[in-house]
C-alpha positions, 0 to 999 in steps of 0.5 A: 649436411642432410641433418643440418638441412632437415634441422633447418627446415623443421626449425623454420616450421617450428618458428612459424607455428610458434610466432606466426611469422614467416620469411615472407611477411616478417623476414626480420622478426622470423630470422631472429627467432630462427637464429636463436632457435638454431643456436639452442638446438645446435649447442644442445648436447642432449638429443633427448629430454632429461627424464629426471629433470621432467620428473622433478619439474612435474612434481614441483608443478603439482605442488605449485598447483596446490599452493595456488589452491588449484587442487582439482588441477593438481589432482588431474595432473597426478592422475595422468602422471600415474597412468603414464608411469604404468605404460612402458613407452620409450618416449614417455618423458617426452610425451609428459613434457607438454607445452604450457599453451595447451593448459593455459588455453583450457584454464585462463588462470594458468595464463599467469607466468608466475604460476609456472616458475619453479618454487624457491624452497630455499628462500625460507630456509636458514640454511645458506647452502640450501639457497646456493643449491637452489640457485645452482639447480635453477641455473641448469635449466632453461625454458622456452615460451611460445611468445618469446623464445629468447626471454630469460626466465631465470632472472631473479630480483637482484639481477635487476638492481641498478648501482647508484652512484648519485645520492642527490635523489636519495637525499631529496626523498629523505628531505621530503620525509618531514615526519622523520625529522625533528628540529635541532639546535646545536645537534640536540633534538627538540621534541617539544618544538613543532616540525616545520613543513612546507605548504606543498607538503601540507597540500599533499597531507590534506589530499591523502587525508581527504582520500581516506589514507593515514597521514602525519599531519592528521590523527584519529582519536583512539576511541573514535576512529572516524574523528580526524583532528589535526596534529599539533606537532607541525607548523606551516613555515610562513603562517601563524600557528592558530591560523594553520590549526584553524584551517587544518581543523576545517579540513579535518572536519571534512575528513571526519565526515568523509571517513564516517560516510565511507564506513557507513557505505561499506556496511553490508546491507541485505535490503535492496533499498539500502544497497542502492543507497550505499552504491550511490554513496560510494559512487559519489565518493569515487567521483570525489576521489577522482577530483583529488587525484586530478589535483594531485596530478597538477602538483606532481606533473604541472603542465603550467605554472601553478601556485601552491596554496592550501586555501586555493585547494580548500576553495577548489574542493569545497563545492564537491566535499560540502554535499558529501558532508551533508550526505554524511549528516544524513547517515548520522541521523539514521544511526541516531534513530534506533528503529529507523525504517529502511526508507527513512533516508528517502525522507531525509534526502527529500527534506534535504533536497527541499531545504537546499533549494530554498536556501538557493544552493543549486549544487547541493540541490542537484546533488541531493536530487540525483541521489534521491531519484536514483534511490527512489527507483528501487522503492518504485519497484514494488509499487510498480508490480503492485499497480500493474500485476496486483502482486506483493513480494512475499515477506516484504516488510518495507512496502506499505501494503500487506496481504491477509493470511488465509482464504478470503471470500470473493465478496470481501476481496476489496475490503479485507484481503489487503491492508495498509500497513501502519505503525503503532502510532497509526501512521502509514508505514510509507515515506511522508512524501508518498502518504497522499498518494498511497490511496491511489496506489492501494486502489489501483492494485486492488482493482487489478486483483479484482480484474484477475478474479473477473478474468478480465486481466488480459485487458490490463496486460494489453495496455501499453506501459510506455505512457509511464513518465520518467522520474529523474531529476533532470526530467522532473526539476529541469533546472533550466526551466523550473528553477524557481518552482518548489521541489515539493510541488514538482515531485507531487505533480510528476509522481501523480502523473506516474501514478495516474498513468496506471491508476486511470486505466485500471480503475476505469476498466473495473468501473466499466465492467461493474456497470456493464457486465456485472449489472450494477445499475440493475442491482441498485434499482432492485435494492431501491424497489425492495427496501425503499418500496419505491413501487407502491403497489408492489409494496402494498401487495406484500404488506397488506396481507401481512397486516391482515394476518396480524389483525386476525391474530393469525399465527402464521403472520411471522412465518418466514417461509410464508413471508418469503413466498409472499415477498417474492410474489410481490416484488418478483414481478418487477423487471429489475428484481430477481425473486430467487434472491429475495428471502425473509428472515425472522429475528428471535422473539422473547416468549412474551413477544410471541403472543400475536395479540400483543404484537399487533398493538405496537409497530415495534413488533415488525422489526423482527421481519428482516428482508434479505436480497442476495447480491453477486460478489462484484456488486458487494464490492460497491454495496458492501455487506456493512450497508445492509443494516442501514437498508434494513432499518429504512425498510423497517421504518417504512414498514411501520409507517405503512402499518399505521396507515393501513389500520387507519385506512381499513374499509369503513362503515358507510353508515356508522350504525354501531355508534349511532347512539354515540354523542356528537362529541365522541364522533367529533373527537374520534374523526378529528384524531383520526384525521390528524393521525392520517395527516401526520402519517402521510406527511412523514411518508411523503417526507421519507419517500419523496424528500429523502429517498428519491432525490438521494437515490438519484444523486447517488447514481450520478455520483457513481457515474462520476466516480473515478475509481472503486473506492470513490464508488464505495464512498459515494454509496456509503455516504448515500446510505448514511445520509439516508439513515440520518435524514430518515430520523434513524440516526444516533442524534435523532434516537429520541425523536425516532422513538417519539415518532413510533409512539405516534404511529402506535396511537393509530392502533390505540385509536382503532382499538378504542373505537372498536371496543366502543362499537362492540359495547354499543352493540351489546347495549342495543341488544340488551335494550332490544331484548328488554323491549321484546320481553315487555311487549311480549308480556303485554301481548304485543309484537315488535318490528325490527328496523332494517338499519338495526338488523345485525348478526355475529359470525362467531366462526370467523369472529367478524361482524357483518352489518347490512344497511338499507342506506348502502343498498345492501352492501356487506362491510367486514369489520374486525370488532372482536379483536380490536375490542381487546381490553387495553388495560385502562379499566373502566375509562370512558371512550371520551376520556380515552379519545381526549387522552390520545388527542393530548398525547398526539399534540404533545408528541408531534410538537416535541418532534417538530421542535426537536427537529428544528433544534437539531437542524440549527445545531447541524449543517448541510443537506441533513440539517435542511431536511430536518428543518423542512420536516419540522416546518411541515409539522408545525404548520400543520399543527398551527393551521385550522384545517383540522378543526377546533377539536 
């Protein structure tokens, strides 16, 4: 009796632990489990566990683990069994028989009850005795489960077989299998006669076919498994064969498109842009299959009366299957293009969206628009990273921006480090609908990169990105409000707003830093002061000493160290110029050109002097190194104009004693030609400095202030310097006119050389006459008295003649006669003939320049043409006026 009381108390505790039920909260359930457990315990003839049965079951469990590919679990079980077998413990087998709940808690895979069932090793054996033994062995063991102690774990599949005495259901099943029946006549099968089917059977076959399952009503071509055709072996009972076949053919075409679409979407893709397209296709197919399931449910379990009609089913699925057919057409186009880019399908989706909207098909318009924006979000990822962080994904060949390999100098950061990727045909490697916006995207990212190098990137990070507009079909297109607006325009406006939310802040920040922190205004002013000689006094302080050295044949006239010191002292006093950044470079000369005497005869020799002004690398982003050549050409041209003006404005003799014996014609010719040359040089200098460079520089600065980004600033400056080169007669179209102008400037040097040579000749003639007179008078015993106005002497040391005149109150005037009198190669041509020849050359060359400028102006247009026409009119009016005399 005490044993029963103890057993009952332990049983109550066991049931409560296993089932969480007690006599207080669930008395009925608790009593049922308690009575079941007591019966099992009372009728158990073994007080201890069968040791051999435990060993056998543990071995079988280890093998089962290995069958289920749980080798790690099997190894752990075997290891513990080996350790347990080495211990001499009386209750070892009881310990080994651990509850399954502990292992199941550790490994969720073991919660499947089938893994704990014993393996029927005799099921695969041909020995019938083995099958009987296995069943008898299994029948001798029982299991208890922690959730249901009375569950019978030893039932086999055949135990669930139900005897059927009514064969009506089986007959109906066989009747439904129409594909197994052949028409018969008198018990003879007719193989060539079509099998009749009901419309309900046809509907079921159509729904299965559209869902991608094999059917009997439809077949696939052996060589083209994605092409579905209706079988010719079946006919609808109440419809003509042609009508049924036509309807089945239309449905089969739908199935072919869906089959092709499913196959394309299941292809493995490694590119995220294609992966999202695959996911979008599969999601739409899944939605369509849900529709097919709902249609099937209406026929399988109708909740109300329903008409079975194949045409009604076709009409019901048409709005849903037609977009998928269009989508299948896009995938076929992709397969047809052998080298289609990964983003090619975005272009096709975009075109299909535009086409469906123009056709008025709102359903396909919304369907394609949703997929387009869904896939476009993936393409936006590298664009967003580039525009916000200035970074590019390593190895990304889809994005249209690439980075140059190797190190790039900061000055070339904007122009050389990043490039727009293009195809072999020179087309931007980007979707066609983005090519118009690619420039802004490219500029924004480069602006961020420059800000990083300027240590101003935290300003960008502090900018709130919440201003970025959302891009999806509902937001961009909003069919309820913008139904009639073209999709192309809606997308362009929305995407431009998306770009502008990032572009405007980055570009404006960099632009402000370039002006305020980097000193762009100061650098532009310095370039104007140095290269355009905007400050005339500073320009003269540099050019006049150089011209004097050239006229005195000083070999140091082209010494770059001396010239560097000279240019720094001349321009360094200006507030916007840093003298340490200025230097002079001398281009190499040929051996023949190294002769100073030959160099001084032409203004072309001055082109060897190259002026350099060093700019900081951020400023070089705007004033690119490519524009340095244009600045240098303008500087050289102004240099050459000043050279001719300087030699004509040399300090003149107050009393022209050296040419006192010259005829009036000579003097008139000389002064007439000199006046004309001065007029031409002053007109040309006024045109270049006041009509071209000054207004052009002001306009360029205004354009820089109004520019929205760095690219616009670069374009504004590049257009400015290009226009200045063209309007200053230095462009390719005016090359012949420019050479003619240089010939006119050389005439000034030739004129002064001829005048100096004539003065030296007159001086020598007067000296000979004086000597002859002194000899004659001396022979007669008479003395001569020299007149003050003829008192002369030559200082041979410095090769300069100093003339004293009573008319100028004893003032000494230096004239470099010995150098200017160098033979010009014209032999014994008289001074008058030289003047007449130079006068004719001047008139001919100036008229050529004037007519050429007006001709080019008529052929051109814009500001450049108007400037050329203005200069041509100025030259023509000057030649035609009578202010320069009859000579």
